[in-house]
C-alpha positions in Angstrom: 253.2 197.1 0.2 251.9 194.5 2.6 254.2 193.0 5.2 253.9 189.6 3.4 255.1 191.2 0.1 258.0 192.9 2.0 259.0 189.5 3.5 258.8 187.9 0.1 261.3 190.6 -1.2 263.6 189.8 1.8 263.3 186.1 1.0 264.4 186.9 -2.6 267.4 188.8 -1.2 268.2 185.8 1.1 268.2 183.6 -2.0 270.7 185.9 -3.6 272.9 185.8 -0.5 272.7 182.0 -0.5 273.7 182.0 -4.2 276.8 184.1 -3.5 277.8 181.9 -0.5 277.3 178.7 -2.5 279.1 180.1 -5.6 282.1 181.3 -3.7 282.4 178.0 -1.8 282.0 176.0 -5.0 284.7 178.0 -6.8 287.1 177.6 -3.8 286.4 173.8 -3.9 286.5 173.2 -7.6 288.1 176.1 -9.2 286.7 178.3 -11.9 287.8 175.9 -14.7 285.0 173.5 -13.6 282.4 176.0 -12.3 282.6 178.2 -15.4 282.6 175.3 -17.9 279.6 173.8 -19.6 279.5 171.3 -16.8 279.1 168.4 -19.1 278.9 165.2 -17.1 280.9 163.2 -19.6 283.8 165.7 -19.2 283.6 166.1 -15.4 282.8 162.5 -14.6 279.9 163.3 -12.3 277.4 166.2 -12.0 279.0 169.3 -10.6 277.0 169.2 -7.4 278.4 165.7 -6.6 282.0 167.1 -6.9 281.5 169.6 -4.2 283.1 169.1 -0.7 281.0 168.7 2.4 280.5 172.3 3.3 280.0 173.6 -0.3 277.6 170.7 -0.9 275.6 171.7 2.1 275.4 175.3 0.9 274.3 174.0 -2.5 271.6 171.8 -1.0 270.4 174.7 1.3 270.3 176.9 -1.7 268.2 174.5 -3.8 266.0 173.7 -0.8 265.1 177.4 -0.5 263.9 177.5 -4.1 261.5 174.7 -3.2 260.3 176.5 -0.1 260.1 179.8 -1.9 257.7 178.4 -4.4 255.1 177.6 -1.7 255.8 180.8 0.2 255.4 182.9 -2.9 252.1 181.1 -3.6 251.0 181.9 0.0 251.9 185.5 -0.3 250.1 185.9 -3.7 246.9 184.2 -2.4 246.9 186.3 0.8 247.6 189.5 -1.0 245.3 189.0 -4.0 242.4 187.8 -1.9 242.8 190.8 0.4 243.2 188.4 3.4 246.4 189.9 4.8 246.2 190.1 8.5 248.5 190.4 11.5 248.5 186.6 11.6 249.6 186.2 8.0 252.2 188.8 8.5 253.6 187.0 11.6 253.6 183.8 9.6 255.6 185.5 6.8 258.2 186.7 9.3 258.4 183.3 10.9 259.0 181.7 7.5 261.8 184.2 6.8 263.4 183.7 10.2 263.3 179.9 9.7 264.9 180.2 6.3 267.7 182.4 7.7 268.3 180.0 10.5 268.2 177.0 8.1 271.3 178.0 6.3 273.8 177.8 9.2 271.9 174.8 10.6 272.5 173.0 7.3 276.0 174.3 6.9 277.1 173.0 10.3 275.1 169.8 10.0 272.9 170.5 13.1 270.7 167.5 13.3 267.8 167.3 14.0 267.6 171.1 14.3 267.9 171.7 10.5 264.8 169.6 10.0 262.9 171.2 12.8 263.7 174.7 11.5 262.6 173.6 8.0 259.3 172.3 9.4 258.7 175.6 11.3 259.0 177.5 8.0 256.8 175.0 6.2 254.1 175.2 8.9 254.2 179.0 8.7 253.6 178.9 5.0 250.7 176.4 5.4 249.2 178.6 8.1 249.3 181.5 5.7 247.5 179.6 3.1 244.9 178.3 5.6 244.3 181.8 6.9 243.5 183.0 3.4 240.8 180.3 3.2 239.3 180.9 6.6 235.8 182.2 6.4 
C-alpha cells in the first residue's frame, strides 16, 4: 500500500470519528426524538442542521466540509497511485492534508478565526500539489 493510500484510509477513519462527535453532540442538543425521526422540515420547522446549537453546528459543518475536501483528496490519491507517480513529495503532501484535516476540527469547534481558514487552505494546497506532482513531466 502506498503512503498516499494509507493516509486516505486514515482520512476515512477521521471522517468516522467526526461523524461520531457530530452525532453525539447533535443528540445531546436535540434529543433522539428529533435526530432519529424522518427529519421532515414541515414537522421540525427548519432543517435539522439549523436546529443545532453553536458547538454541534460547528461539528456538523466541519464534518460536511471534510466530505468536500475528501473528494478532492481521494481524486489526488487515485491519480497519483494509478499513474504510478507516487513519490516522497506526494506522500508528504498526503500527510500534510491529513494533519490539516485533524487540526481543522478543533479549530472550527472553538471558532479559531482566521486559523480555521488557514488550516483548511494548507490542506487544499497539499491536495492540489499532489495533483500537480502527478502531472509533472
